[in-house]
C-alpha positions as CSV (number, residue, x, y, z in Angstrom):
1,M,153.6,114.4,104.3
2,G,155.0,115.2,100.8
3,K,158.7,115.5,99.9
4,S,158.7,119.2,100.8
5,G,157.5,118.4,104.3
6,K,154.1,120.1,103.9
7,A,150.9,118.3,104.5
8,R,149.0,117.3,101.4
9,K,145.7,118.9,100.8
10,G,142.7,117.4,98.7
11,P,142.2,118.6,95.2
12,K,141.4,122.2,94.7
13,G,138.1,123.5,93.3
14,P,134.5,122.7,94.1
15,P,133.5,119.0,95.1
16,K,132.7,116.7,92.3
17,K,129.1,115.8,91.8
18,P,128.4,111.9,92.1
19,S,128.5,110.3,88.7
20,G,125.5,108.2,89.5
21,K,127.4,105.1,89.9
22,G,128.1,105.3,93.5
23,L,124.6,106.4,94.7
24,D,124.0,106.5,98.5
25,A,121.5,104.2,100.1
26,A,118.9,107.0,100.7
27,T,118.9,107.9,97.0
28,M,118.6,104.4,95.9
29,T,115.7,103.8,98.3
30,R,113.9,106.9,97.0
31,R,114.3,105.8,93.5
32,G,113.2,102.3,94.3
33,F,110.0,103.5,96.0
34,L,109.4,105.9,92.9
35,G,109.8,103.0,90.6
36,L,107.5,100.8,92.6
37,A,104.9,103.5,92.7
38,V,105.0,104.0,88.9
39,L,104.7,100.3,88.3
40,S,102.0,99.6,90.9
41,I,99.5,102.0,89.2
42,P,99.1,99.7,86.0
43,A,99.1,96.6,88.3
44,I,96.3,98.0,90.4
45,W,94.3,99.1,87.3
46,I,94.8,95.6,85.7
47,G,93.6,94.0,89.0
48,M,90.5,96.1,89.1
49,E,89.7,95.4,85.5
50,W,89.9,91.7,86.1
51,R,87.8,91.8,89.1
52,S,85.3,93.9,87.2
53,R,85.2,91.4,84.3
54,G,84.8,88.5,86.7
55,A,81.8,90.2,88.3
56,R,80.3,91.0,84.8
57,A,80.7,87.3,83.9
58,D,78.8,86.0,86.9
59,I,75.5,84.7,85.5
60,G,74.5,83.1,88.8
61,V,72.3,86.1,89.4
62,I,69.8,84.9,86.8
63,G,66.5,84.0,88.5
64,N,67.4,85.8,91.8
65,G,64.5,88.1,91.6
66,R,66.0,90.9,89.4
67,P,65.9,91.0,85.6
68,V,69.3,90.3,83.9
69,I,70.6,91.3,80.5
70,V,73.3,88.9,79.4
71,Q,75.5,89.8,76.3
72,V,77.0,86.8,74.5
73,H,80.2,88.4,73.5
74,D,83.5,87.7,71.5
75,P,86.2,90.1,72.6
76,G,87.7,89.9,69.3
77,C,84.6,90.8,67.3
78,P,84.3,94.5,66.3
79,T,80.4,94.0,66.0
80,C,80.2,92.7,69.5
81,R,82.2,95.7,70.8
82,R,79.8,98.0,69.0
83,L,76.8,96.3,70.7
84,L,78.6,96.4,74.0
85,N,79.3,100.1,73.5
86,N,75.6,100.8,72.9
87,V,74.5,98.7,75.8
88,E,77.0,100.6,78.1
89,R,75.4,103.9,76.9
90,A,71.8,102.7,77.4
91,Y,72.2,100.6,80.5
92,P,73.0,103.1,83.2
93,A,69.5,104.5,83.4
94,F,68.3,100.9,84.4
95,S,71.2,99.8,86.5
96,D,69.1,100.2,89.8
97,D,66.5,97.7,88.6
98,I,68.4,95.3,86.1
99,E,71.6,93.4,86.3
100,F,74.0,93.4,83.2
101,R,76.3,90.5,82.5
102,I,78.7,89.5,79.7
103,V,79.6,85.9,78.8
104,D,82.6,85.4,76.6
105,I,81.7,82.9,73.9
106,E,85.3,81.9,73.8
107,T,85.2,80.5,77.2
108,R,83.5,77.2,78.4
109,Q,80.8,79.1,80.4
110,G,80.0,81.5,77.5
111,A,79.9,78.6,74.9
112,S,77.7,76.6,77.2
113,F,75.4,79.6,77.8
114,A,75.0,80.2,74.0
115,R,74.3,76.6,73.3
116,E,71.7,76.4,76.1
117,H,69.8,79.4,74.7
118,G,70.4,78.7,70.9
119,V,72.2,82.0,70.3
120,E,75.6,83.2,68.9
121,H,77.7,86.1,69.7
122,V,76.4,89.6,69.1
123,T,73.3,88.8,71.1
124,L,71.6,90.0,74.2
125,V,69.3,87.6,76.2
126,L,67.1,89.3,78.5
127,F,65.7,87.4,81.6
128,D,62.9,88.4,83.9
129,G,63.4,88.1,87.7
130,A,62.3,84.6,87.7
131,G,65.0,83.6,85.3
132,E,62.8,83.1,82.3
133,V,63.8,84.5,78.9
134,H,61.9,87.7,78.2
135,Q,63.5,88.6,74.9
136,I,66.4,87.7,72.6
137,L,68.0,90.5,70.6
138,E,70.4,89.4,67.9
139,G,72.7,91.9,66.2
140,V,73.7,95.4,67.0
141,R,70.9,97.6,68.2
142,S,70.8,101.3,68.5
143,V,70.8,102.9,71.9
144,D,67.1,103.8,71.5
145,E,66.2,100.3,70.6
146,L,68.1,99.0,73.7
147,E,66.5,101.5,76.0
148,S,63.0,100.5,74.8
149,A,63.9,96.8,75.3
150,F,65.4,97.5,78.8
151,R,62.3,99.5,79.7
152,S,60.0,96.7,78.7
153,L,62.2,94.2,80.8
154,Q,62.0,96.7,83.8
155,R,58.2,96.7,83.7
156,Q,58.1,92.9,83.8
157,S,59.6,93.0,87.4
């Protein structure tokens, strides 16, 4: 009780909104889950991208009965990226019959593959189903040229 003998009442007016400094546990949990969800999307995408790259680098499929196209690739090379872009435009029509792989010439596996086949980057090595080299295409090729080469490889199977 105050000096006048009356009971003290709280402050008058509407209740104050929280300033954000003293968040309750439920609000903090919601914000935490939201933040986790936002951060997990890029992490999932990166994981899927690495898995896809790993599968595309698996040249162990050469000689397993299906033709294989292997691009000897340097990720920092604009010409290699142009070739890859053209391959990715031409390849889908053949994906049921032909495998497509990429070896990074900057890796031990890619450099070894390139040496073994006497090629450099910006090159496609086309293998028949038995694992024999069918054709080597050096340099950037048009989508039409690639489709023709892939069609020829497809007929070899």
